[in-house]
N, C-alpha and C positions, 0 to 999 in steps of 0.2 A: 913645219907648216907655215910658211911665210907668204904674204901677198906682196907683190912688187907694186910700188907707187910710181907716179909719173917722174919723180926726181931720182929714180934708180936707187932708192933706199928701200930696205926691207922693213916691213911693219908686221908684227904678229897678226895673224888672221882674226884673232879674238878682238883686237882693238881697231880693226878696219871698219869704221862706221862713219855715219854722217854727222856725228856730234862734233861741234866746233866750240871754241871759246875756252873758258877757264874751267873745264871739267876734267877731273882726275879719276881714273879707275885704279883701284888698288885692292889688296887682300885685307881682310879684317885684322889679321895679326899685325900687319905693317901699320895700319891706321891706329890701332890701339897703342902700339909702342910709340908712335909719333905723338899721340895725345899725352901719354905718360911723360914723355921727354919735355914737351913744351907747355903743359898745363893750359890747354886750349879752352876758350869760351865758346860753347856751341850755341847755335841758333836753332831751336826745334821748329820743325814744320811738320806737324802730324796731320795726316789725312785719314778721315774715318776712324775706324776702331784702332788703328795703329798708333794714334795719338795717345790713347790710354796706356798702351805698352810703353811709349816713350816717357810718359809721366811717371810710370812705375820705376824707371831707372834711377830716379832721384830719391826714391823712398829708402827707408832704413834697410830693407832686405837686400837690395841690389847695390845701393850706395855708389853712385857715379863719382863721388868725391875722391875715392881711392885712385881714380885715374886723373885727378886734378882738373876735372871739368864740372865742378858743382855750380859754377856761376853761369846760369842760363841768361843769355842776352837775346832780347826779342827785336833788336835792331840790326840790320846788316852792317851798319857802320861800326858796331862794337863787337861783332862776333868774329871768330877765327875760322870756324867750320860750320856748315849748314847741314843738319841731319834731316833728310827727307824720309819720313817713316810712312809708308803706304804706297799705293799704286798711283803713279802719275800717268794720266792718259795723254794722248796726243793733243787733245783740245786744251788741256791745262798747260801744256808745254809751250803753246804758241803765244 
């Protein structure tokens, strides 16, 4: 199931969207292995009740430190990955 593009390249139909820029779609396992390998510093962006769940990942029960990501940075300049927890509406994305 591939969709052809204007450059005669094939792109999987699941990734054929209007999102442009530095956006990466991946599987959760691949992202977690990448985080373990590089000890990333995440920037949390929690929306509504999902922010509470994001805060819980740093608690003793779930312990995000075992993935090497215990240092939360709240500045885009200092972070390696941005975690968006929650529903992003079209109006927010503009």
